[in-house]
N, C-alpha and C positions, 0 to 999 in steps of 0.2 A: 502494501500499498505506501504511496506518493504523499508526500509532505504536504500537510493544508496550509493554505496560504490566507490569510483574511485581505481581500479587495477593497474591501467597505464594511464599515459598521458604524451603522446608525443607529437609533433609539430604540427601534424595535427588532429590525433584522442586520443581518448581515451575509455579504456577497462573500462567496468562499472559492477559492481556486484547489482542486486538489488534481494532480497529473492534467487530464485533457478537458477533466469538469469543471464546468462554473454552475455555481448551483447557490439559494437561497436558504439561508436557517435564520430561523428565529433565536433569537438571545436572551429571551423572556418566558419559553415556553416552548416544548416540542410537541406538545399535546395541546390537542383541541377536541371539543366535543359537540355534538349536534344532537337534538331532541327531536323525535316524531311523537307529538302530543295530542292524544285522544280527550276530549273533553266528556264530562258526564253526559252532556247530550249527544254523542256521537259525532262532535264537529271538530277537525283536524285544525289544528293553528300552525299559520305560516306568518313569516315575518316579510318585510319587505323594506331594504335600505338601501341608501348610496352607496357603493362600490367605485371609487374612484379609478383603479386601475382598470377595469374595465366599462367608463365613461358613462354611469349609467345606473338606475335601480335594479337590483338583483333580489326576486323572488325566493326564501332560502327556509331552511329550518331554524328554530332558535340555537344559536351557537355562540361560543365562545371560547376562550382559554383557556387551561386548567393552572390554577395558581396564579393568576391576574390581577390578584390582589397581594401579591407578594408572599401568598401563602404557599411555600415550595412542597408542602406536605399535602396539600388538599387532593381528594379522590375525586377521580371522572366524577363519578357517580353526585358528590356534591357540587362540584362545579356545573352538574347539568342542572340539577335542580337551582340551585342559585342563579344559573341563566334564565331558565324557563320561566323562574319568577319577575328577573328585571327585564325581559324582553317580552312577556306577554301579559304578567299580573297572574298567572296561574302557577299553582303547587300540586303536588300528587304525594302518596308514598304509595305508589304501583309503578315502579320502573324497573327498568332491566336493560342490560345490553346488549344490542346488536351484533358490536363486533368492533373491530378496530380497523382501518385503513388506510391506505397512503393517500395523500391529498392531492400530491402530482410528484409522483417519485421522479420523474427526470428535472424537477425543478426545485424541490426543497423535503428539507428533512421531516417535516410536518407530519403527524400523522393523526387520524380523527379516530375519536372513539363515537360510536352513536347507538343512541338509548331508543326504547321503547318507553313511554310514559302513557298509562291511561288511566281513566277515570279522573283527570284534571277538574281542579275547580279555581273557578277566579278569585282571587284574594288583595288584587289590587290591579292598577289598569296597565301598567306594563310600557313600553314603548323606548326603554332601555334607561340606561342610565345620563350622567347628564355629558353632553357632547354629542349622543346619538339619535338619530330621528328614526325611531323604527315605527312604520305601520304594520298592525296586524289584521292578518284575514283570517275569518273562522270559516271553515267552510265543511258542508255536513262530509263526513266519508264518502258517501255512498256517488256525491257529484266531484271528489276531488280528482282525478283523475283528468276528467273534462274539462275540469274547470282550469288545471294548471295546463293542459294542452291547447286551450282557446287562448291564455295568456301569452303563449309560445307564437301560437300563429300571428299574433298580436306584434307581435316583434319584441315582447318583454325578455328579458333575459332570467335564466334560471339556473340556479344552481343544482348540479349534479349530484347532490347528496339526497336530494330530494326524492328522486326516482328510486336510488338504491336503498334508502329505508323503506318507502312505502314499498317496495318487492321483500324485503325482510320480514317487515310485519307481516304481511299477506302471507307469507309460507309460515311464521309463527301463530296464523290464524288471531292473530291479534291480542296473543293472551300472555299475562305477565306470571311467572311462577310466585306461588307464596314461599313467603321468606317465613 
């Protein structure tokens, strides 16, 4: 393995060279989480927010960094519940891991752990923390795939994790094991 050289170090990211590779790595966390949230009324919760790198708003799952508040010991499931509450105003006690996946293996070391949260109930307004402007979409589960495809047809941007999580949840028959 060749030596790693940091080409640029920013507040959140580093541009790294290693042999013939150049890639980006987070310097504040290597793990992100994303939550497919199903409410008590059988609605799915999606969020939409501006993503400067792609030049527009993106429809996504509620998501965030593990340990972004400085707690390096934070567990992904704890971060998932925290981000669900911050971004959507919903919480749950019924949550399970769907798996951990590379975000973009040719570009970054970041990995995303996806969760399925069911029986979510509203406890706040959501919308994110200071500086975030998150729009919440509450869509009946039975209409979610068509709603998402309609958005894509309109030229709206969609995070691929949405489709991955939907497929994994369907495979599990939308069940969360009892603890």
